[in-house]
N, C-alpha and C positions, 0 to 999 in steps of 0.2 A: 938250937936255941931260937926261940921265937924271934927276937929282934933281928938275928942273921939271916932267918928266911923272909922277915919283911924288907929287909934293906936289898936282898936278891931281886925282890919284886919290884921295888923303886929302880932298881939299876936296870931292869927289863923295860920299866916305863920309859926309858931313853929313845926306845926306837918309836916312840908315838911324838915324834919332835913338833910338828906344827900344828896339831889339832888335837884339842881337848874337850872332852865332854861327856855328858850322861843323861840319864833320865833325871827327873827330880827324885829324891828320896822322901820329901813330905807329900802331903796330900797334893794330886796333882790339881792344877787349875788352868782355866783357858786363858787364851791371851786376852788382854783387856778389850772390853767393849764399851767403855765409858765414852763420853764425848771428849774430842780432842781438847788439849790444853794447852795453852801457850807456855813455852818455858821461859820465865822471867828471871834475870838476876835478883838473889834475895836483897832486901833493903840494905844499904851500906852498913846502917848502924847495926842489924842483927848480925851479920857476919863479923863486922868490927868488934862488936860487943863480946861476941865468942872468941875471937882472935885476942883479944885483950887480956881475957882470963886465961887462955893458955899460954900468952906470953908471961903472965905475971907467975903462973906455976912451972912451966917448963923452959924459960929462955935459957939458952946455954945448952941444952940437950942436944945430944948428937943421935941420928937415926940413920942405920944402914939397910939398905935394901937389895936382895938378890933377886935379879929379873932377867928375862930373855929379851933380846932383840925383837922389836915390835912397834908397830906405827903408834898403838896407844901410849907406850913408854916414852916414846919420842914427844908426845904430846905433854904427857905428865912432867917430862923434864923442863919443857917451856914453861909450865905453871909453878915450878918450884921456886923460883926465886921471889915471886910475891907471898908464898907461904913462909919461906924463911924471913922476909922483912916484916909479916905481920905478926909472926908468933917468936922469934928470935931462936927457932929450932933450925939446926944445920941437918941439911939431908944428903947422903951420899949414895949415889946410884951406882951399884955394881953390875953392869950390864955385860951379859954373855950370849954365846949362841944357844939355842935350846937345848941342845945335846949337853953342853957343858953345864948348864944349869941342873939338868937332871943327875949329872956326875956330882956336882956340888951339893945337891940335896942328899945324895947317897952318903958322901963323906962328912957332912955337918950331922946327920942323923946317926951314923956310926959312932961318931966320936962322943955323943951325947952332950955336945956344947955347941954353941953357935955365936958368932957375932953379929949375925944378923936381926933385926927387930921384924921385919916383913919379907916375906918371901911371894914371888909371883907363883901361882899354884893352879892347877886344873884339876878337874874331876878325876882324871885317871889316876892322879897322884895322893888324890884325898884319903882314902881308906888305908894305905900303908902308911900315910904320915900322921894320921891320927892315932893307929894302933902302936906307933914307934913313938908316941907321946911328943911329936916333934911341932905340931901346931895345937893352938887353943881354940876352943869354941868361943864365937864372938857374941852369943846370944845375950850374955848380961849386958853387953854394950848396946845391942840393938834395942833392948827392952828398956833401957835408961834413958829417960828424955833429957837428962843432963848431959849426957856423953854422946847422943845422937840427936842433935838440933833439927828443928822442923824443915829447915831449908836442906838437910842432908836428903830426907825424904826415901829410905830404902824401900818403902812400899810402890814406889814410881817405877822400880827396875821390872822389866817385863818379867812376868812369873815364871815362864819357862827358864828364864835365866838366873832368876833371883836364888832359886833352891839349888842349882847346879854343884855348889861348892859344899852341899849338905852330906852328912853320914850319919845314920842311925838316928835321925830326927833331930840333928844338931846342926847349925850352921858354922863353917869354917871357913868363910871368906866372903869377901864382897866381890862379885863379878864385874868386870869394866868392859870386857870385851867378847861379848856373845855372838855366836853366830849359827846359822842352820845351812841348810843345803837346798837350793832350788835350781829352777831351769832359767837359762840364760838363752835368748835366741835372737837372731838377726832381724829385726823388724823389716828392714828394706828388702833382704831377700824374701822373707815371708810374702810381704806385698807384691813383689815383683813376679813371684812364681805362683801366687794363688794360694799358699798355705795357711792353714790355721794352726793355732797354738794347741798342743797335743794335752790331753786332759787324761788320757788313759795309756797304760805302757805299751798297748798295741798301736795305738796312735802314735806314740813317741818313736818306736821302731819303724812304723810306715814313712814317718817324716823324715827320719835320718836317712833312709833309702832315697827317699824323693829329693832331697837335697842334693845328693850324690848323682842322681840321675839328672837333674836340671842345671845343676852348676858344676860343670867339669872341672876336676882339680882341687874341688871343695869338700872335705869331710862332712858327713852327716851330724857329729856330735864328738865333744871331746870330754874326757874325763882322765882323772889320776888312777891308776891302777898298778902303780908299780909294786913288786915284792915288798911284803912286810906291813906295817901299819896302815900305809895308805890304800892298799886294796882293801883291807878291813874296815876303814874309814868309808870308802865308796859304796861297796856292796852292802854294808849294814844298810843303806838307805833303801835299798831294794829287797831285802830279805822279808819285811813285814807286810808290804803290799800284796806278796803271793801268799801270806799266811805261814811264812816259815818263821822259825825260832832259832836263837843261837842257845839260850838256856830256857827251857820252858817252864814258867812260873808255876805251872800247875803241878808238875812232877819235880821240878829243880834238877833236872836232867839234861844234858846237852840234846839239841834237837837237829843236829845235823843228818839225821836219818828220816826226818819227816819230808813228806812229798813236797810240801810248800816251799820247805827250804831248797830242795833240789830243783824246783821249778823256777826259784829265783836265780840261782847260779846259771841255770841253762839260758834264761833270758839274758842275764848281765853278760855272760860269754857271748851270745849272739849279738847282743847290741854294740860290742866292741869292735865288730866286722865293719861297722860304718864310722870308725874312728881314724884319725890320721895314722899313717904309716909309723910304727915305732911306738904305738902307744903302751906295748908292754914295761917301757921303761919311763914312762909319765910320772913324775911326781906333780904337785900342784903347780911348780913354775913352768913346767911345760905344757901342761894343760890349758893353763891361763894363755901362756903366750900363743899357742895353736888360735885359740879363739880370737884374741886381741889383734893377731895378725891378719885375719881374715881367712884362715886356713880351715875353719869350721862354722857350720851354719848354727849349730846348738851347743851347750855346754851345760853339764849337771855338776855343779860345784858349789863350794862355800860362798855364802853371802858376803864373806870379807873381801871376796875378790871383786865384788861390784865397784868399789871406789876406783880400783886399778883400770877396770874395763872403760870406765867412764872418764878417764885421764886422757885428753887428748895428747898429752907429753910422752905417753906410753902406749897407746892403744889407737890402733887405725880405725877402730868400729865405735869409736866414742859418740854417743848421741845418735847411734843406730841399733841399739838394743833395747829388747824387752824383757820383762822378768815375769814368771809365774810360778805358783806352787808346784810341787812335785804331782806328776799324774798319778792317777790311782791304777791299782792291781785289782785282782780278783777279790781281795779282802779289804781294799780300802786305801785310801791314800795318807801316806805319813813321811815325815821326815825327822830329824833330830837336833839336839842342841849340842854345841860345844863351846868353849872359850876358856877365858883366862881370868883370874881374879888375884885380890891381895888376901894374904893370910897371916895372922900374927904367929910369930913363933913363940913355943913354949919357954924358951932360953932367954927371951929379951927381958931386959931388966927396967925397961921403959915402955911397957905395954900401953898406958895410957896416953902417952905422947904419939907412940906409933898409931893408934886408933885415931887420934884427931888428924893425923895426916891423910889417913885412909878416908875419912869423912870429907875433908877437904876437896881431896882430888876426885873423887867420885860422886861428889853431891849433884843433886838437881841443880843447885843454884850455879854450878860451874860447868855444867854440861855444854853449854853454847860456846864457851872458850875451849873445851875439851875437843870438841868436834872440829871446830874452827883450826885446831892445831893438830888435824890429822887423825884423832882419836876414832874408835870404832864405837857408836852408840849403842846403848843396852835399856835405854830408858823408855816407857812406853809414851811418856808425853813428848818427847822428842820425835818418836817414829810416828805418832799419830797427828802431829801438827799438818795442817793442810798445806802451810807455806813450805815445809820442808818436805812434804811428799812431792809437791810440785817441782822442788829443786833437785831431790833425789828420786828418780823413777823407779828405784828398786825397793824403797821403804814399804810401799804397800805389799808388795810381794813376800818381804820379810815376815811382815805381820801374818800373811795369811799362811806362810808357811809354817809359823810358830803356833799356829792352830793344829796345824796336821800334828805336830811335835807333841802338843798337849794331848791330842787324841791317842797318840801312842801310850803317853804316860798313863793316860786313864785306864789303859789296859793292863797296867803294871809292867810294861815293857820299855825297852830303851836301846838306842844305839850302841851304848856302852853300859856294862854291867858294873855297878857300884860294889866292888869287891875286890879285895887285895890280889886276887888270882886273876884279874882282868886282863893285865899286861901279858901273861902267858897265854892267856886264851886268844887274845889279839894277834900276837905274834904267830901261832899256828895258825889262826885264819888266813893271815895275810900272806903266809908262806905257802900252805897248800893250795890256797885259792888261786894264787898269782901263777902257779905252775899249769893251771888249766890254759890259761891264754899262751902259755909258750909252749903248750902240747907235751909237757913233761908229765901232766896228770891228765886223766879223762875226768869228767864230772864226778862219776861214781867214786873214782880212785880218790879224788880230793876230799869229798864229804865222808868217806869211809875212814881216811887218815884222821880228818878233824875229829869225827866222833869217837874214834879209839883215842887219840892222845888226850883229847879235853876230858874224857870220862876218866882218865887216870889221874887228872889234876881235881876234878870236880867230885870230890869224895866226902 
């Protein structure tokens, strides 16, 4: 039965707990190059007029959301009382751990019924949820000025993020917490030891080795490589610079037998030799902690980790860190996009009111409040603003790295494949690849196993 197969895939997606992402499914576009614009709160009358109309139509409506624990959700919860006051709509947040959210989506979709009006979704889930008719396209809302007021400004969302909840040419959600992967490095250590920021993969490895030589007790680089989706998450960033492929778009066949894919895994395995002891078990908290506690001189990680790194209450290296795009390999410099967004459930009986909540929370007009409350920004105007870039040193690196992601998209490639089978593919990659680091597999054995197992799925 088709639905049963799809729901099995959704369950497998529970292994992708903390990082969701994809290449855009619409025409790829580069990161914005327009002049920076100030983010200003919309005139009160504009937002208040809209709220008055919403209140007249939907006062007394109750909305329920299924979401995962996340800094952006905490920010939205702080913004909710004002929305309720302005519109008369009651909002209930059902917050759970990310794995529980995946299980919840499975149960809701399998029953064919839902009490939720909005779900927190990510690109990995989108194809399966669409095929299961669990979420609706939002294009009719985006294309209707009456439903998407000017101060919402969805076109201001960074293009690489804007389309990440798309599938087969349609949008199925509004992203609110996008991320990419870039290089963190200890500015103070680099200056002290006369090191330069690596711009190539060869330089990255050499710099990692130099840090360990010049700074006894300090590892060269920290990353997440734990068995499962986290290995896949990290290795996927290294595959394409070496000319490798997971699925070759030219043939629509697995590419784990390609020379570039092998070269990337050999390099990735070698790079981990300059990581802290025990890296084989590193999830993102361990990878972040090693860098934040001064135990590693560099880190390749999610841009979402930068606020934590710069938080002096949590990080010993706050104010001492530089940020740079991913170094290039023989085939170029690339990164990817991941993140979370809001999707409308097909079973909601109050979709218009639910859309109004999404518009309010994720709008350009409320971005300053959202970020002030701890939300992860995804809007071009906010990231490009000179004052914000001065305050947040990682913003420019984020924009530069998103251009790398756009370059990958332009090739028809992505660090995540928008297909219901992706969760199965990711689990195989993450299992077989991680075993190389524990010496249970050789590189050749791992790639052979990936090619064989994924070929059985990719028919």
